[in-house]
PASEBA-1860 file (N, C-alpha, C; in nm, 3 decimals):
! residues 88
1> XXXXXXXX> 2.005/0.822/-1.124/1.874/0.843/-1.064/1.769/0.754/-1.130 ~ 1.772/0.746/-1.263/1.674/0.664/-1.334/1.694/0.517/-1.302 ~ 1.820/0.475/-1.284/1.847/0.335/-1.250/1.789/0.300/-1.113 ~ 1.804/0.389/-1.019/1.749/0.366/-0.885/1.596/0.357/-0.889 ~ 1.535/0.445/-0.966/1.389/0.440/-0.979/1.344/0.311/-1.047 ~ 1.420/0.267/-1.148/1.386/0.144/-1.218/1.397/0.022/-1.127 ~ 1.503/0.016/-1.049/1.523/-0.096/-0.957/1.413/-0.099/-0.852 ~ 1.378/0.017/-0.800/1.273/0.024/-0.700/1.137/-0.015/-0.759
9> XXXXXXXX> 1.110/0.030/-0.882/0.984/-0.007/-0.948/0.979/-0.157/-0.973 ~ 1.092/-0.217/-1.013/1.097/-0.363/-1.035/1.073/-0.438/-0.904 ~ 1.131/-0.389/-0.795/1.109/-0.452/-0.665/0.961/-0.443/-0.624 ~ 0.899/-0.330/-0.652/0.756/-0.315/-0.622/0.672/-0.411/-0.705 ~ 0.709/-0.429/-0.831/0.635/-0.522/-0.917/0.647/-0.665/-0.866 ~ 0.767/-0.704/-0.826/0.787/-0.839/-0.772/0.704/-0.858/-0.646 ~ 0.704/-0.757/-0.559/0.625/-0.761/-0.436/0.476/-0.779/-0.469 ~ 0.426/-0.705/-0.567/0.285/-0.714/-0.604/0.252/-0.851/-0.665
17> XXXXXXXX> 0.342/-0.904/-0.747/0.318/-1.036/-0.808/0.310/-1.144/-0.701 ~ 0.401/-1.140/-0.606/0.401/-1.240/-0.498/0.273/-1.228/-0.415 ~ 0.233/-1.106/-0.382/0.109/-1.087/-0.305/-0.012/-1.134/-0.384 ~ -0.013/-1.109/-0.515/-0.123/-1.155/-0.598/-0.131/-1.307/-0.603 ~ -0.016/-1.372/-0.616/-0.014/-1.519/-0.618/-0.059/-1.577/-0.484 ~ -0.021/-1.512/-0.375/-0.066/-1.558/-0.244/-0.217/-1.542/-0.228 ~ -0.273/-1.434/-0.283/-0.417/-1.415/-0.278/-0.488/-1.520/-0.363 ~ -0.430/-1.554/-0.477/-0.487/-1.660/-0.561/-0.486/-1.792/-0.485
25> XXXXXXXX> -0.377/-1.821/-0.417/-0.371/-1.946/-0.339/-0.476/-1.946/-0.229 ~ -0.495/-1.834/-0.162/-0.597/-1.824/-0.057/-0.735/-1.853/-0.116 ~ -0.762/-1.797/-0.232/-0.892/-1.819/-0.296/-0.910/-1.965/-0.338 ~ -0.802/-2.028/-0.386/-0.811/-2.168/-0.425/-0.839/-2.256/-0.304 ~ -0.777/-2.226/-0.192/-0.799/-2.304/-0.071/-0.944/-2.291/-0.025 ~ -1.003/-2.176/-0.050/-1.141/-2.152/-0.007/-1.243/-2.179/-0.117 ~ -1.205/-2.256/-0.220/-1.302/-2.308/-0.314/-1.318/-2.236/-0.446 ~ -1.237/-2.139/-0.475/-1.246/-2.069/-0.603/-1.160/-2.139/-0.706
33> XXXXXXXX> -1.216/-2.163/-0.825/-1.136/-2.224/-0.931/-1.065/-2.114/-1.009 ~ -0.939/-2.143/-1.045/-0.856/-2.046/-1.116/-0.806/-2.110/-1.244 ~ -0.824/-2.040/-1.355/-0.777/-2.087/-1.484/-0.630/-2.046/-1.499 ~ -0.536/-2.142/-1.504/-0.394/-2.106/-1.512/-0.356/-2.039/-1.644 ~ -0.433/-2.060/-1.749/-0.402/-1.996/-1.877/-0.430/-1.846/-1.870 ~ -0.532/-1.808/-1.799/-0.570/-1.667/-1.787/-0.526/-1.607/-1.653 ~ -0.412/-1.650/-1.605/-0.367/-1.611/-1.471/-0.350/-1.460/-1.457 ~ -0.310/-1.394/-1.564/-0.290/-1.250/-1.558/-0.419/-1.177/-1.519
41> XXXXXXXX> -0.532/-1.220/-1.574/-0.660/-1.156/-1.542/-0.723/-1.217/-1.417 ~ -0.686/-1.339/-1.385/-0.741/-1.404/-1.267/-0.694/-1.335/-1.138 ~ -0.578/-1.271/-1.143/-0.527/-1.202/-1.024/-0.627/-1.096/-0.979 ~ -0.674/-1.015/-1.070/-0.768/-0.910/-1.033/-0.901/-0.967/-0.982 ~ -0.947/-1.074/-1.046/-1.072/-1.138/-1.001/-1.053/-1.199/-0.863 ~ -0.940/-1.267/-0.843/-0.915/-1.331/-0.713/-0.892/-1.228/-0.603 ~ -0.834/-1.114/-0.635/-0.818/-1.010/-0.533/-0.954/-0.959/-0.487 ~ -1.048/-0.947/-0.579/-1.182/-0.907/-0.542/-1.248/-1.013/-0.454
49> XXXXXXXX> -1.231/-1.139/-0.493/-1.286/-1.249/-0.414/-1.218/-1.256/-0.277 ~ -1.085/-1.240/-0.276/-1.009/-1.241/-0.150/-1.060/-1.132/-0.056 ~ -1.083/-1.013/-0.112/-1.132/-0.902/-0.031/-1.267/-0.936/0.030 ~ -1.355/-0.994/-0.051/-1.488/-1.031/-0.003/-1.481/-1.141/0.104 ~ -1.399/-1.244/0.079/-1.387/-1.356/0.173/-1.331/-1.311/0.307 ~ -1.226/-1.231/0.304/-1.166/-1.188/0.431/-1.256/-1.091/0.506 ~ -1.329/-1.010/0.433/-1.420/-0.917/0.500/-1.534/-0.992/0.567 ~ -1.581/-1.099/0.501/-1.689/-1.179/0.561/-1.641/-1.257/0.682
57> XXXXXXXX> -1.518/-1.307/0.678/-1.471/-1.392/0.787/-1.418/-1.313/0.907 ~ -1.350/-1.202/0.882/-1.288/-1.128/0.993/-1.348/-0.991/1.017 ~ -1.420/-0.939/0.919/-1.475/-0.804/0.932/-1.383/-0.698/0.874 ~ -1.262/-0.737/0.834/-1.165/-0.644/0.775/-1.113/-0.703/0.644 ~ -1.063/-0.617/0.560/-1.000/-0.664/0.436/-0.865/-0.723/0.472 ~ -0.832/-0.837/0.413/-0.706/-0.904/0.441/-0.585/-0.825/0.396 ~ -0.470/-0.851/0.456/-0.350/-0.772/0.425/-0.297/-0.793/0.283 ~ -0.321/-0.907/0.223/-0.269/-0.931/0.088/-0.329/-0.836/-0.014
65> XXXXXXXX> -0.450/-0.791/0.010/-0.512/-0.695/-0.081/-0.430/-0.567/-0.086 ~ -0.389/-0.519/0.030/-0.310/-0.396/0.036/-0.165/-0.422/-0.005 ~ -0.117/-0.545/0.018/0.018/-0.580/-0.026/0.025/-0.591/-0.178 ~ -0.087/-0.596/-0.245/-0.089/-0.588/-0.391/-0.114/-0.444/-0.437 ~ -0.209/-0.380/-0.375/-0.253/-0.248/-0.419/-0.145/-0.141/-0.403 ~ -0.079/-0.136/-0.289/0.020/-0.031/-0.263/0.142/-0.043/-0.354 ~ 0.208/-0.160/-0.365/0.327/-0.163/-0.450/0.298/-0.150/-0.599 ~ 0.182/-0.193/-0.646/0.152/-0.179/-0.788/0.132/-0.031/-0.821
73> XXXXXXXX> 0.071/0.044/-0.732/0.056/0.187/-0.753/0.188/0.260/-0.735 ~ 0.269/0.216/-0.641/0.402/0.276/-0.622/0.489/0.254/-0.745 ~ 0.482/0.136/-0.804/0.559/0.109/-0.925/0.514/0.199/-1.039 ~ 0.385/0.220/-1.051/0.333/0.309/-1.155/0.385/0.451/-1.136 ~ 0.380/0.500/-1.015/0.428/0.635/-0.986/0.579/0.645/-1.012 ~ 0.655/0.543/-0.972/0.799/0.546/-0.994/0.835/0.544/-1.142 ~ 0.761/0.469/-1.221/0.786/0.466/-1.365/0.756/0.601/-1.427 ~ 0.647/0.664/-1.386/0.614/0.796/-1.439/0.720/0.898/-1.399
81> XXXXXXXX> 0.765/0.894/-1.275/0.871/0.986/-1.231/0.999/0.960/-1.309 ~ 1.031/0.833/-1.330/1.150/0.798/-1.408/1.143/0.849/-1.549 ~ 1.027/0.841/-1.612/1.010/0.894/-1.747/1.026/1.045/-1.749 ~ 0.971/1.112/-1.651/0.984/1.258/-1.644/1.130/1.298/-1.624 ~ 1.201/1.227/-1.537/1.341/1.257/-1.511/1.426/1.231/-1.635 ~ 1.397/1.123/-1.705/1.473/1.088/-1.824/1.451/1.188/-1.937 ~ 1.329/1.235/-1.952/1.298/1.332/-2.058/1.363/1.467/-2.031 ~ 1.361/1.510/-1.907/1.413/1.644/-1.877/1.560/1.645/-1.848
END
């Protein structure tokens, strides 16, 4: 059971990383500079910028924002459930 939860959490993390990198690329195309050394923190900044840019252009938040938000939270929940299952 713990192995299945771990694999699913890892898949969610990969999904979130890919969505974050795609949002960074979108922001770079639209004129935002990104520091590659601080890429870990730039993801959160670029997601905020991505949300603002897509809301201004289309009136809705772009899908990459949710493609980052949902799996990162799902991974967190799966890790917590895995820890609870492993302890008990």
